[in-house]
N, CA, C and O of each residue as an XYZ file, in Angstrom:
788
protein
N     210.772    116.867    -82.343
C     209.466    115.941    -81.689
C     209.083    115.913    -80.501
O     207.956    115.587    -80.131
N     210.402    116.407    -79.501
C     210.072    116.659    -77.997
C     208.997    117.828    -77.707
O     208.260    117.955    -76.729
N     209.129    118.643    -78.849
C     207.953    119.879    -78.653
C     206.573    119.603    -79.133
O     205.664    120.433    -79.127
N     206.494    118.513    -79.502
C     205.012    118.046    -80.276
C     204.628    117.217    -79.093
O     203.491    117.371    -78.648
N     205.509    116.279    -78.474
C     205.004    115.799    -77.306
C     204.544    116.408    -76.246
O     203.559    115.924    -75.689
N     205.267    117.822    -75.641
C     204.876    118.461    -74.953
C     203.487    119.249    -75.014
O     202.639    119.545    -74.172
N     203.652    119.482    -76.566
C     202.223    120.319    -76.796
C     201.120    119.339    -76.789
O     200.041    119.794    -76.408
N     201.144    118.310    -77.068
C     200.079    117.107    -76.774
C     199.529    117.066    -75.372
O     198.367    117.137    -74.972
N     200.872    116.907    -74.621
C     200.473    116.829    -73.175
C     199.860    117.772    -72.477
O     198.895    117.682    -71.718
N     200.712    118.994    -72.902
C     199.831    120.460    -72.259
C     198.723    120.630    -72.674
O     197.988    121.236    -71.896
N     198.187    120.255    -73.849
C     196.713    120.590    -74.459
C     195.873    119.453    -73.719
O     194.876    119.767    -73.069
N     196.235    118.304    -73.814
C     195.276    117.487    -72.908
C     195.226    117.926    -71.537
O     194.113    118.181    -71.077
N     196.260    118.060    -70.794
C     196.024    118.477    -69.277
C     195.244    119.853    -69.252
O     194.257    120.046    -68.542
N     195.685    120.593    -69.932
C     194.760    122.143    -70.084
C     193.405    122.050    -70.475
O     192.669    122.935    -70.040
N     192.815    121.018    -71.329
C     191.663    120.928    -71.819
C     190.940    119.855    -70.615
O     189.803    120.025    -70.176
N     191.635    119.007    -70.303
C     190.904    118.134    -69.474
C     190.496    118.871    -68.046
O     189.491    118.517    -67.430
N     191.413    119.982    -67.554
C     191.019    120.715    -66.532
C     189.763    121.316    -66.772
O     188.772    121.097    -66.076
N     189.801    122.222    -67.946
C     188.913    123.305    -67.973
C     187.398    122.492    -68.269
O     186.277    122.892    -67.956
N     187.842    121.000    -69.099
C     186.325    120.397    -69.186
C     185.676    119.766    -67.862
O     184.474    119.533    -67.730
N     186.693    119.521    -66.882
C     186.044    119.307    -65.662
C     185.440    120.530    -65.029
O     184.228    120.502    -64.815
N     186.150    121.630    -64.692
C     185.584    122.853    -64.541
C     184.132    123.415    -65.223
O     183.205    123.915    -64.586
N     184.183    123.220    -66.540
C     182.992    123.259    -67.342
C     181.934    122.423    -67.008
O     180.814    122.886    -67.222
N     182.020    121.168    -66.478
C     181.230    120.208    -66.292
C     180.286    120.414    -64.993
O     179.069    120.234    -64.949
N     181.092    120.813    -64.003
C     180.670    121.232    -62.515
C     179.939    122.328    -62.734
O     178.800    122.338    -62.267
N     180.458    123.577    -63.546
C     179.971    124.760    -63.331
C     178.547    124.868    -63.803
O     177.719    125.550    -63.199
N     178.208    124.017    -65.160
C     177.129    124.065    -65.785
C     176.283    123.085    -64.775
O     175.179    123.557    -64.501
N     176.553    121.895    -64.202
C     175.943    121.027    -63.459
C     175.091    121.999    -62.517
O     173.872    122.109    -62.382
N     176.325    122.769    -61.819
C     175.390    123.855    -60.520
C     174.426    124.672    -61.122
O     173.310    124.755    -60.609
N     174.736    125.350    -62.248
C     173.675    126.184    -62.741
C     172.398    125.245    -63.123
O     171.255    125.595    -62.829
N     172.581    124.461    -63.559
C     171.145    123.394    -63.937
C     170.525    123.026    -62.771
O     169.379    123.382    -62.500
N     171.268    122.273    -61.993
C     170.487    121.844    -60.802
C     170.101    123.307    -59.587
O     169.131    123.154    -58.845
N     170.565    124.055    -59.535
C     170.083    125.232    -58.907
C     169.186    126.234    -59.589
O     168.517    127.080    -58.996
N     169.241    126.055    -60.904
C     168.471    126.983    -61.666
C     169.028    128.495    -61.439
O     168.458    129.450    -61.966
N     169.894    128.609    -60.822
C     170.368    130.074    -60.474
C     171.747    130.523    -61.369
O     172.782    129.862    -61.453
N     171.494    131.701    -61.947
C     172.504    132.247    -62.801
C     173.198    133.346    -61.810
O     172.509    134.259    -61.355
N     174.495    133.235    -61.513
C     174.991    134.459    -60.675
C     175.577    135.430    -61.784
O     176.304    135.022    -62.690
N     175.162    136.866    -61.615
C     175.829    137.848    -62.223
C     177.050    138.148    -62.222
O     177.483    138.316    -61.082
N     177.866    138.301    -63.123
C     179.287    138.553    -62.784
C     179.440    139.838    -62.498
O     180.605    140.121    -62.218
N     178.473    140.973    -62.457
C     178.828    142.057    -62.171
C     178.713    142.451    -60.880
O     178.835    143.628    -60.540
N     178.474    141.502    -60.085
C     178.561    141.296    -58.182
C     179.837    142.166    -57.856
O     179.821    143.255    -57.283
N     180.937    141.493    -58.320
C     182.222    141.935    -57.979
C     182.475    143.649    -58.171
O     183.332    144.229    -57.504
N     181.862    144.152    -58.880
C     182.062    145.442    -59.557
C     182.459    145.624    -61.208
O     182.895    144.625    -61.781
N     182.363    146.449    -61.705
C     182.698    146.733    -62.756
C     184.420    146.849    -63.107
O     184.977    146.492    -64.145
N     184.999    147.425    -61.968
C     186.438    147.447    -62.394
C     187.087    146.205    -62.349
O     188.005    145.888    -63.104
N     186.459    145.277    -61.180
C     187.229    143.927    -60.872
C     186.752    143.150    -62.253
O     187.589    142.475    -62.852
N     185.285    143.261    -62.794
C     185.075    142.348    -63.710
C     185.873    142.769    -65.015
O     186.300    141.918    -65.795
N     186.027    143.943    -65.182
C     187.274    144.573    -66.436
C     188.469    143.887    -66.173
O     188.969    143.290    -67.126
N     189.075    143.840    -65.013
C     190.491    143.188    -64.914
C     190.435    141.748    -65.078
O     191.322    141.176    -65.711
N     189.469    141.120    -64.563
C     189.459    139.823    -64.789
C     189.387    139.030    -66.172
O     190.026    138.065    -66.590
N     188.285    139.864    -66.765
C     188.200    139.713    -68.457
C     189.192    139.978    -69.091
O     189.525    139.150    -69.939
N     190.044    141.237    -68.920
C     191.308    141.257    -69.558
C     192.341    140.312    -69.514
O     192.909    139.731    -70.438
N     192.549    140.225    -67.911
C     193.535    139.010    -67.682
C     193.252    137.691    -68.100
O     194.105    136.853    -68.394
N     191.719    137.491    -68.121
C     191.587    136.113    -68.474
C     191.727    135.760    -69.993
O     192.168    134.711    -70.463
N     191.204    136.983    -70.737
C     191.442    136.898    -72.173
C     192.846    136.363    -72.595
O     193.057    135.301    -73.179
N     193.887    137.407    -72.145
C     195.432    137.273    -72.201
C     195.853    135.958    -71.614
O     196.746    135.360    -72.213
N     195.333    135.403    -70.504
C     195.691    134.037    -70.091
C     195.406    132.944    -70.927
O     196.157    132.001    -71.172
N     194.064    133.171    -71.422
C     193.610    131.804    -72.199
C     194.140    131.925    -73.764
O     194.212    130.956    -74.520
N     194.409    132.936    -74.029
C     194.951    133.198    -75.656
C     196.402    132.681    -75.827
O     196.830    132.080    -76.813
N     197.049    132.991    -74.773
C     198.440    132.805    -74.523
C     198.783    131.177    -75.022
O     199.247    130.932    -76.135
N     198.509    130.247    -74.120
C     198.514    128.717    -74.328
C     198.060    128.484    -75.193
O     198.786    127.573    -75.592
N     196.871    128.681    -76.336
C     195.986    128.425    -77.243
C     196.938    128.752    -78.222
O     197.224    127.812    -78.963
N     197.490    129.782    -78.429
C     198.668    130.190    -79.291
C     199.652    129.450    -79.278
O     199.955    128.929    -80.351
N     200.460    129.158    -78.096
C     201.334    128.250    -78.311
C     201.037    126.650    -78.681
O     201.887    125.846    -79.062
N     199.482    126.365    -78.453
C     199.392    125.051    -78.823
C     199.260    124.917    -80.464
O     199.525    123.966    -81.200
N     198.753    126.227    -80.749
C     198.435    126.130    -82.265
C     199.777    126.307    -83.102
O     199.848    125.731    -84.187
N     200.838    127.072    -82.655
C     201.931    127.209    -83.436
C     203.032    127.757    -82.143
O     202.938    128.906    -81.708
N     203.831    126.995    -81.732
C     204.999    127.358    -80.632
C     205.560    128.540    -81.190
O     205.637    129.473    -80.390
N     206.100    128.825    -82.697
C     206.738    129.618    -82.977
C     206.112    131.009    -82.647
O     206.844    131.990    -82.520
N     204.886    131.086    -82.520
C     204.312    132.567    -82.189
C     204.706    132.918    -80.879
O     204.667    134.085    -80.490
N     205.081    131.978    -80.180
C     205.300    132.375    -78.579
C     206.837    132.003    -78.494
O     207.144    131.636    -77.359
N     207.810    132.002    -79.341
C     209.045    131.726    -79.253
C     209.791    132.942    -78.567
O     210.904    132.757    -78.075
N     209.130    134.296    -78.529
C     210.054    135.178    -78.082
C     209.974    135.013    -76.550
O     210.667    135.834    -75.947
N     209.250    134.092    -75.736
C     209.220    134.130    -74.519
C     209.753    132.655    -74.115
O     209.367    132.154    -73.058
N     210.468    132.102    -74.802
C     210.746    130.703    -74.642
C     211.963    131.176    -73.749
O     212.700    132.146    -73.923
N     211.973    130.068    -72.580
C     213.207    130.158    -71.428
C     214.321    129.102    -71.821
O     215.473    129.457    -71.570
N     214.140    127.813    -72.421
C     215.069    127.023    -72.614
C     215.217    126.194    -71.538
O     216.402    126.028    -71.251
N     214.437    125.611    -70.836
C     214.239    124.965    -69.821
C     214.706    123.181    -70.268
O     214.252    122.535    -71.213
N     215.619    122.776    -69.355
C     216.021    121.503    -69.556
C     214.749    120.815    -69.673
O     213.718    121.355    -69.272
N     214.751    119.395    -70.315
C     213.933    118.388    -70.741
C     213.038    118.220    -69.365
O     211.845    118.472    -69.190
N     214.141    117.647    -68.342
C     213.618    117.420    -66.853
C     212.660    118.329    -66.276
O     211.691    117.930    -65.630
N     212.884    119.412    -66.474
C     212.026    120.342    -66.057
C     210.541    120.600    -66.310
O     209.567    120.849    -65.600
N     210.785    120.430    -67.687
C     209.412    120.324    -68.378
C     208.476    118.919    -68.117
O     207.248    118.856    -68.168
N     209.171    118.116    -67.902
C     208.642    116.838    -67.096
C     207.869    116.733    -65.922
O     206.932    115.988    -65.633
N     208.548    117.784    -65.195
C     208.082    118.156    -63.970
C     206.751    118.848    -64.005
O     205.762    118.660    -63.298
N     206.964    119.743    -65.048
C     205.562    120.520    -65.616
C     204.656    119.682    -65.857
O     203.547    119.981    -65.414
N     204.765    118.567    -66.507
C     203.960    117.689    -66.862
C     203.090    116.836    -65.644
O     201.880    116.611    -65.656
N     204.142    116.411    -64.529
C     203.580    115.902    -63.522
C     202.839    116.834    -62.506
O     201.952    116.366    -61.794
N     203.186    118.103    -62.438
C     202.485    119.308    -61.710
C     201.104    119.405    -62.484
O     200.045    119.481    -61.862
N     201.156    119.400    -63.738
C     200.040    119.715    -64.397
C     199.046    118.574    -64.023
O     197.937    118.935    -63.631
N     199.322    117.180    -64.102
C     198.734    116.134    -63.894
C     197.974    116.217    -62.445
O     196.765    116.036    -62.300
N     198.879    116.515    -61.426
C     198.279    116.405    -60.142
C     197.076    117.594    -60.047
O     196.109    117.392    -59.313
N     197.190    118.835    -60.826
C     196.521    119.810    -61.000
C     194.976    119.338    -61.283
O     194.000    119.595    -60.579
N     195.012    118.551    -62.548
C     193.986    118.198    -62.777
C     193.060    117.136    -62.076
O     191.856    117.026    -62.307
N     193.802    116.344    -61.160
C     193.194    115.344    -60.213
C     192.522    116.300    -58.929
O     191.567    115.986    -58.218
N     193.347    117.574    -58.873
C     193.091    118.483    -57.846
C     191.819    119.087    -58.151
O     190.948    119.111    -57.281
N     191.593    119.643    -59.443
C     190.330    120.118    -59.766
C     189.387    119.347    -59.784
O     188.262    119.733    -59.465
N     189.640    118.080    -60.165
C     188.290    117.159    -59.750
C     187.936    117.254    -58.471
O     186.807    117.726    -58.333
N     188.477    116.982    -57.504
C     188.663    116.722    -55.909
C     187.950    117.968    -55.542
O     186.887    117.810    -54.942
N     188.374    119.283    -55.813
C     187.854    120.204    -55.530
C     186.653    120.757    -55.664
O     185.967    121.345    -54.828
N     186.339    120.385    -57.429
C     184.848    120.651    -57.956
C     184.057    119.642    -57.306
O     183.114    120.179    -56.725
N     184.066    118.428    -57.178
C     183.549    117.482    -56.659
C     183.120    117.656    -55.346
O     182.007    117.210    -55.071
N     183.922    118.343    -54.271
C     183.759    118.540    -53.239
C     182.743    119.669    -53.032
O     181.795    119.622    -52.248
N     183.033    120.592    -53.761
C     182.307    121.950    -53.669
C     180.494    121.701    -53.950
O     179.602    122.073    -53.188
N     180.337    121.007    -55.199
C     179.461    120.522    -55.526
C     178.501    121.571    -56.285
O     178.876    121.938    -57.398
N     177.330    122.067    -55.787
C     176.464    123.094    -56.686
C     176.889    124.568    -56.214
O     176.344    125.554    -56.709
N     178.089    124.694    -55.036
C     178.351    125.842    -54.453
C     179.106    126.402    -55.342
O     179.484    127.434    -54.789
N     179.593    126.357    -56.454
C     180.589    127.079    -57.342
C     180.012    128.096    -58.154
O     179.322    127.775    -59.121
N     180.218    129.276    -57.867
C     179.719    130.604    -58.720
C     180.914    131.167    -59.353
O     182.016    130.790    -58.953
N     180.819    132.043    -60.311
C     181.982    132.351    -61.294
C     182.165    133.782    -60.384
O     182.940    134.515    -60.998
N     181.798    134.277    -59.388
C     181.954    135.548    -58.564
C     182.241    135.185    -57.424
O     182.459    134.014    -57.112
N     182.275    136.140    -56.674
C     182.573    136.169    -55.010
C     181.462    136.058    -54.203
O     181.492    136.102    -52.973
N     180.125    135.860    -55.138
C     178.699    135.532    -54.453
C     178.562    134.267    -54.221
O     179.150    133.309    -54.722
N     177.464    134.335    -53.152
C     177.413    132.740    -52.960
C     175.841    132.463    -53.472
O     175.051    133.386    -53.672
N     175.548    131.208    -53.632
C     174.054    130.961    -54.255
C     173.131    130.784    -52.809
O     173.452    130.449    -51.669
N     172.013    131.121    -53.347
C     170.832    131.096    -52.171
C     170.843    130.033    -50.939
O     170.731    130.251    -49.733
N     170.993    128.973    -51.549
C     170.984    127.746    -50.763
C     172.490    127.225    -50.375
O     172.716    126.234    -49.681
N     173.322    127.951    -50.866
C     174.777    127.597    -50.499
C     175.343    127.011    -49.193
O     175.232    127.710    -48.186
N     175.776    126.132    -49.119
C     176.167    125.343    -47.833
C     177.787    125.499    -47.878
O     178.457    125.430    -48.909
N     178.276    125.717    -46.604
C     179.653    126.018    -46.411
C     180.177    124.506    -46.539
O     179.572    123.565    -46.025
N     181.074    124.400    -47.097
C     181.852    123.105    -47.870
C     183.322    122.918    -46.894
O     184.281    123.680    -47.020
N     183.293    121.983    -46.103
C     184.585    121.844    -44.943
C     185.380    120.502    -45.131
O     186.246    120.047    -44.383
N     184.758    119.827    -46.616
C     185.311    118.826    -46.752
C     186.536    118.519    -47.804
O     187.288    119.476    -47.993
N     186.815    117.369    -48.474
C     187.916    117.744    -49.328
C     189.065    118.650    -49.057
O     189.616    118.843    -47.973
N     189.370    119.236    -50.347
C     190.560    120.239    -49.930
C     190.272    121.250    -49.126
O     191.195    121.880    -48.610
N     188.891    121.594    -48.872
C     188.203    122.584    -48.110
C     188.394    122.334    -46.825
O     187.912    123.128    -46.018
N     189.159    121.143    -46.334
C     189.164    120.757    -44.985
C     190.323    121.712    -44.500
O     190.208    122.167    -43.362
N     191.460    122.073    -45.272
C     192.562    122.655    -45.180
C     192.851    123.932    -45.632
O     193.616    124.698    -45.046
N     192.179    124.217    -46.800
C     192.257    125.335    -47.377
C     190.969    125.759    -48.187
O     190.238    125.093    -48.921
N     190.928    127.325    -47.744
C     189.487    127.951    -47.995
C     189.306    128.317    -49.448
O     188.169    128.250    -49.915
N     190.208    128.657    -50.128
C     190.254    128.802    -51.792
C     191.359    128.089    -52.518
O     192.390    128.555    -53.002
N     190.832    126.626    -52.480
C     191.825    125.628    -53.199
C     191.889    126.291    -54.906
O     192.976    126.492    -55.448
N     190.841    126.515    -55.460
C     190.498    126.625    -56.722
C     191.585    127.806    -57.265
O     192.245    127.542    -58.270
N     191.707    128.709    -56.798
C     192.969    130.019    -56.786
C     194.123    129.252    -57.225
O     194.640    129.219    -58.342
N     194.526    128.473    -55.858
C     195.918    127.911    -55.801
C     196.017    127.064    -56.923
O     196.956    127.130    -57.715
N     194.929    126.142    -57.032
C     195.384    124.858    -58.239
C     195.230    125.287    -59.762
O     195.804    124.732    -60.700
N     194.097    126.694    -59.880
C     194.145    126.953    -60.918
C     195.514    128.041    -61.544
O     195.943    128.187    -62.689
N     195.841    128.545    -60.498
C     196.946    129.347    -60.982
C     198.516    128.626    -61.455
O     199.327    128.993    -62.305
N     198.529    127.263    -60.347
C     199.432    126.469    -60.963
C     199.276    125.667    -62.025
O     200.171    125.315    -62.794
N     197.936    125.327    -62.080
C     197.922    124.596    -63.753
C     198.418    125.572    -64.580
O     199.059    124.977    -65.446
N     198.465    126.808    -64.782
C     198.975    127.707    -65.677
C     200.281    127.873    -65.690
O     200.897    127.916    -66.756
N     201.091    128.029    -64.080
C     202.737    127.828    -64.177
C     202.992    126.313    -64.432
O     204.175    126.124    -64.715
N     202.434    125.463    -64.421
C     202.823    123.813    -64.944
C     202.676    124.286    -66.508
O     203.693    124.054    -67.161
N     201.962    124.699    -66.992
C     201.728    124.790    -68.503
C     202.844    125.626    -69.186
O     203.380    125.337    -70.256
N     203.094    126.628    -68.465
C     204.174    127.015    -68.597
C     205.894    126.929    -68.759
O     206.772    127.498    -69.408
N     205.770    125.757    -67.661
C     206.824    124.788    -67.459
C     206.851    123.856    -68.919
O     207.726    123.857    -69.785
N     205.961    123.305    -68.883
C     205.776    122.358    -70.285
C     205.770    123.165    -71.309
O     206.079    122.424    -72.242
N     205.576    124.460    -71.825
C     205.728    124.801    -72.872
C     206.870    125.760    -72.812
O     206.907    126.554    -73.752
N     207.833    125.865    -71.892
C     209.039    126.232    -71.822
C     208.900    127.708    -72.285
O     209.600    128.102    -73.218
N     207.873    128.679    -71.560
C     207.657    129.927    -71.826
C     207.309    130.430    -70.451
O     206.439    130.053    -69.666
N     208.451    131.628    -70.340
C     208.067    132.522    -69.099
C     206.976    133.158    -69.044
O     206.645    133.471    -67.900
N     206.183    133.514    -69.994
C     205.108    134.551    -70.403
C     203.890    133.853    -69.737
O     203.166    134.564    -69.041
N     203.628    132.708    -69.858
C     202.534    131.719    -69.691
C     202.802    131.708    -68.048
O     201.975    132.302    -67.356
N     203.613    131.236    -67.580
C     203.993    130.941    -66.124
C     203.664    132.250    -65.284
O     202.926    132.159    -64.302
N     204.182    133.404    -65.649
C     203.949    134.605    -65.259
C     202.681    134.924    -65.121
O     202.208    135.421    -64.100
N     201.947    134.608    -66.331
C     200.408    134.987    -66.456
C     199.540    134.181    -65.350
O     198.452    134.572    -64.928
N     200.180    133.026    -64.962
C     199.553    132.323    -64.030
C     199.681    132.499    -62.533
O     198.997    132.072    -61.603
N     200.751    133.247    -62.579
C     201.167    133.977    -61.272
C     200.300    135.262    -60.944
O     199.790    135.567    -59.866
N     200.263    135.988    -62.248
C     199.244    137.190    -61.797
C     197.809    136.905    -61.821
O     196.967    137.697    -61.398
N     197.522    135.656    -62.366
C     195.874    135.436    -62.151
C     195.565    135.136    -60.533
O     194.548    135.302    -59.860
N     196.703    134.694    -60.255
C     196.661    134.448    -58.664
C     196.384    135.434    -57.896
O     195.509    135.548    -57.038
N     197.507    136.438    -58.396
C     197.380    137.665    -57.440
C     196.046    138.662    -57.515
O     195.678    139.449    -56.643
N     195.354    138.370    -58.961
C     194.105    139.350    -59.058
C     193.086    138.791    -58.195
O     192.307    139.461    -57.516
N     193.147    137.146    -58.275
C     192.266    136.460    -57.493
C     192.238    136.761    -56.069
O     191.283    137.188    -55.421
N     193.523    136.457    -55.631
C     193.916    137.149    -54.123
C     193.867    138.359    -53.505
O     194.038    138.570    -52.305
N     193.532    139.461    -54.703
C     193.000    140.792    -54.278
C     191.524    140.794    -54.253
O     191.066    141.773    -53.662
N     190.656    139.978    -54.727
C     189.147    139.557    -54.926
C     189.015    139.034    -53.433
O     188.265    139.645    -52.672
N     189.670    138.002    -53.020
C     189.577    137.230    -51.924
C     188.676    138.018    -50.607
O     187.573    137.671    -50.185
N     189.502    139.138    -50.143
C     189.190    139.597    -48.910
C     187.546    139.733    -48.971
O     186.834    139.216    -48.110
N     186.949    140.595    -50.244
C     185.551    140.483    -50.233
C     184.722    139.487    -50.723
O     183.517    139.716    -50.828
N     185.208    138.371    -51.052
C     184.791    137.158    -51.008
C     184.386    136.547    -49.497
O     183.335    135.976    -49.209
N     185.476    136.820    -48.653
C     185.499    136.062    -47.357
C     184.338    137.024    -46.425
O     183.581    136.644    -45.531
N     184.519    138.351    -46.989
C     183.348    139.089    -45.962
C     181.752    138.534    -46.444
O     180.912    138.214    -45.604
N     181.557    138.494    -47.589
C     180.383    137.810    -48.239
C     180.031    136.344    -47.442
O     178.869    136.185    -47.066
N     180.796    135.529    -47.245
C     180.948    134.362    -46.613
C     180.838    134.516    -45.159
O     180.209    133.664    -44.533
N     181.349    135.453    -44.585
C     181.258    135.708    -42.945
C     179.761    136.377    -42.968
O     179.116    136.006    -41.988
N     179.035    137.274    -43.839
C     178.043    137.559    -43.856
C     176.860    136.604    -43.992
O     175.796    136.765    -43.394
N     177.149    135.521    -44.886
C     176.170    134.357    -45.099
C     176.176    133.392    -43.847
O     175.137    132.949    -43.358
N     177.586    133.076    -43.318
C     177.694    132.105    -42.363
C     178.023    132.308    -40.991
O     178.020    131.457    -40.100
N     178.342    133.662    -40.897
C     178.400    134.005    -39.488
C     179.756    133.517    -38.807
O     180.927    133.614    -39.173
N     179.283    133.071    -37.908
C     180.418    132.432    -36.766
C     180.955    131.175    -37.037
O     181.941    130.726    -36.453
N     180.226    130.496    -38.056
C     180.830    129.168    -38.593
C     181.992    129.362    -39.512
O     182.950    128.597    -39.619
N     181.795    130.461    -40.154
C     182.912    130.710    -41.205
C     183.904    131.441    -40.433
O     185.014    131.517    -40.960
N     183.751    131.993    -39.307
C     184.929    132.358    -38.496
C     185.766    131.576    -37.805
O     186.983    131.679    -37.655
N     184.877    130.647    -37.325
C     185.865    129.599    -36.771
C     186.623    128.628    -37.840
O     187.754    128.212    -37.587
N     185.904    128.267    -39.122
C     186.322    127.956    -40.168
C     187.859    128.189    -40.574
O     188.725    127.361    -40.856
N     187.916    129.753    -40.502
C     188.954    130.491    -40.814
C     190.169    130.115    -39.843
O     191.336    129.890    -40.164
N     189.575    130.104    -38.544
C     190.692    129.883    -37.469
C     191.607    128.487    -37.691
O     192.698    128.389    -37.129
N     191.137    127.521    -38.468
C     191.812    126.186    -38.435
C     192.068    126.082    -40.348
O     192.411    124.978    -40.772
N     191.960    126.761    -40.952
C     192.443    126.730    -42.376
C     193.062    127.882    -42.970
O     192.826    129.061    -42.707
N     193.948    127.377    -43.869
C     194.884    128.381    -44.561
C     194.263    128.869    -45.742
O     193.723    128.121    -46.557
N     194.347    130.547    -45.899
C     193.450    130.737    -46.968
C     193.821    130.250    -48.460
O     192.925    130.032    -49.275
N     195.215    130.086    -48.787
C     195.553    129.461    -50.026
C     196.575    128.246    -49.895
O     196.877    127.545    -50.861
N     196.989    128.095    -48.841
C     197.713    126.755    -48.770
C     197.455    126.416    -47.087
O     197.374    127.337    -46.274
N     197.349    125.077    -46.717
C     197.077    124.694    -45.493
C     198.373    125.255    -44.555
O     199.579    125.339    -44.783
N     197.511    125.604    -43.362
C     197.943    126.309    -41.999
C     199.062    125.349    -41.498
O     198.821    124.143    -41.542
N     200.229    125.761    -41.039
C     201.285    124.747    -40.781
C     201.305    124.484    -39.454
O     202.002    123.590    -38.976
N     200.542    125.243    -38.770
C     200.250    124.940    -37.108
C     198.657    124.829    -36.714
O     198.323    124.613    -35.548
């Protein structure tokens, strides 16, 4: 019975987060009339992101369909830890809405910017330059906690690493577009977490 509750909650949290992301991404494409090619980051990074993304998305879906198929990576977490995962996942959904609504039409699927892209420094972007990478990977770690599954949690960490590898190129593009404005922005914000000083 408990497993069913965690599956329902994990599925609801995951699909709500995905729904918010999909809505804002489609809205940005529709309102700008601009479709960004995924090939901008190069074929190697595109291949890595697609392969990692396939495994990243299939694993939670397999768990939701039948947890026994993912039993090989079960941890045996106490219920309290799994409920912390529910809380963390719920916070991630709120953060996903906050960051996408703050970013508006600036969202793209690659490190490229839109032609009319404006530098966003409000919402979570006031403190963090790339909150989507932090929040998105945390969502999958929290899903791993809810599912009591180390493999899904590790995939969340690996997805963060892949995005972190791409980030310097993304920031170089932003410096190219915004120049000194972005350099100043870097000085008082953290890349993935708020600066402590």
